[in-house]
C-alpha positions in Angstrom: -69.8 18.9 177.2 -67.2 19.1 174.4 -65.2 22.1 173.8 -66.2 24.6 171.2 -64.1 25.1 168.3 -64.9 28.6 167.1 -63.8 30.0 163.6 -64.6 33.5 161.9 -66.7 32.7 159.0 -67.3 30.3 156.2 -64.9 30.7 153.1 -66.3 31.6 149.9 -66.1 28.0 149.0 -67.7 26.6 152.0 -70.8 29.2 152.5 -74.0 26.8 153.1 -71.9 24.2 154.5 -71.1 22.7 158.4 -68.4 24.8 159.7 -64.8 24.2 159.7 -65.9 21.8 156.2 -63.0 23.4 154.2 -59.4 23.7 154.2 -58.9 24.8 157.6 -61.0 22.2 159.0 -59.0 19.6 157.3 -55.7 21.1 158.6 -56.9 20.8 161.8 -58.4 17.2 161.9 -55.0 16.1 160.3 -53.2 17.6 163.3 -55.7 16.2 165.9 -55.5 13.3 164.4 -59.5 12.7 164.1 -62.6 14.3 162.9 -63.1 17.5 164.9 -66.9 16.6 164.9 -65.9 13.5 167.1 -64.5 15.8 169.5 -66.0 19.3 169.2 -68.9 21.4 168.5 -68.3 23.3 165.7 -69.4 27.1 165.2 -68.6 29.9 163.5 -69.1 33.8 164.4 -70.5 34.7 161.3 -72.9 32.9 159.1 -72.2 34.3 155.6 -68.7 34.8 153.8 -67.7 38.2 154.2 -65.7 38.5 151.2 -61.9 39.4 150.5 -60.1 42.2 152.0 -56.2 42.2 151.7 -54.3 38.6 152.7 -57.8 37.2 153.8 -61.6 38.0 154.3 -63.1 41.1 155.5 -64.4 40.6 159.1 -67.2 42.2 160.7 -66.3 42.5 164.3 -69.5 44.0 165.8 -71.3 41.7 163.9 -68.9 38.6 165.8 -68.8 40.4 169.0 -72.9 40.0 169.1 -72.5 36.4 167.9 -69.9 35.7 170.5 -72.5 36.7 173.4 -75.3 35.1 171.9 -73.2 31.8 171.5 -71.9 32.5 175.5 -75.8 33.2 176.7 -77.3 30.6 174.9 -75.2 27.6 174.7 -73.1 27.8 178.0 -70.1 26.2 177.0 -67.2 25.6 179.7 -64.6 25.8 177.0 -63.9 27.7 173.6 -61.1 27.4 171.2 -61.2 30.3 169.2 -59.4 29.9 165.4 -57.4 33.3 165.9 -57.1 36.3 167.2 -59.9 37.7 165.1 -62.6 35.3 166.7 -60.8 35.9 170.2 -61.5 39.3 169.3 -65.2 38.6 169.0 -64.8 38.2 172.8 -63.4 40.9 173.6 -60.0 40.1 174.0 -56.6 41.1 172.1 -54.0 39.8 171.1 -51.7 40.8 174.2 -54.9 39.4 176.7 -54.5 35.7 175.6 -51.3 33.6 174.5 -51.5 30.8 171.9 -52.8 27.7 173.0 -53.2 28.8 176.6 -56.4 29.5 178.6 -57.4 32.0 179.9 -61.0 32.5 182.5 -63.8 35.3 181.0 -67.3 35.6 182.0 -69.6 37.1 180.0 -73.3 38.0 181.1 -72.5 36.2 184.2 -71.5 32.9 182.5 -68.3 31.3 183.3 -66.0 29.7 180.9 -62.3 28.9 179.4 -61.1 30.6 176.5 -57.7 29.6 174.3 -57.0 30.7 170.7 -55.6 28.1 168.1 -53.3 30.4 165.2 -55.9 30.6 162.7 -55.3 27.7 160.3 -55.5 29.3 156.9 -53.0 28.8 154.0 -51.7 32.2 154.7 -50.9 31.9 158.5 -47.3 31.0 158.4 -47.1 29.7 162.2 -48.5 26.4 160.8 -45.4 25.8 158.6 -43.0 24.8 161.4 -43.4 21.3 162.8 -42.6 22.5 166.7 -46.0 24.8 166.3 -47.8 21.7 164.6 -46.6 19.3 167.1 -47.7 21.9 170.2 -51.4 22.6 168.4 -51.4 19.0 168.3 -51.1 17.8 171.9 -53.0 21.3 172.8 -56.1 20.4 170.8 -56.0 16.5 171.7 -55.6 17.4 175.3 -58.7 19.8 174.7 -60.5 17.3 173.5 -59.9 14.1 175.9 -60.7 16.9 179.4 
């Protein structure tokens, strides 16, 4: 079973398109070195763009938590890579519960799986500006896709 790559929601420009079809998906594809859909099941927690708010978008956490539970109970993923800590928060993890690019075992509604976080790939996130971080993310994504 392919690992899941789970984003928060579509952007204003990608609403109505497949998950990760915008600039964040392109950044991750470039990092991976191949199209994301070849290696991952792609999902967004929220179906619609939640609107802007501050430096990014608003995020309906209660709706995202319900979507995360639904994903786990209906699709039974073995491995989930969340894009950013807000997506990981939908699986009821805090920033201190999971380290970027590290795996954590979880059980939701009786289904056990592993979850990891890749820092959110939007242009707002400066983490991606560091070459060492990009190389670590590339290594992590390739290893995850190959497993």
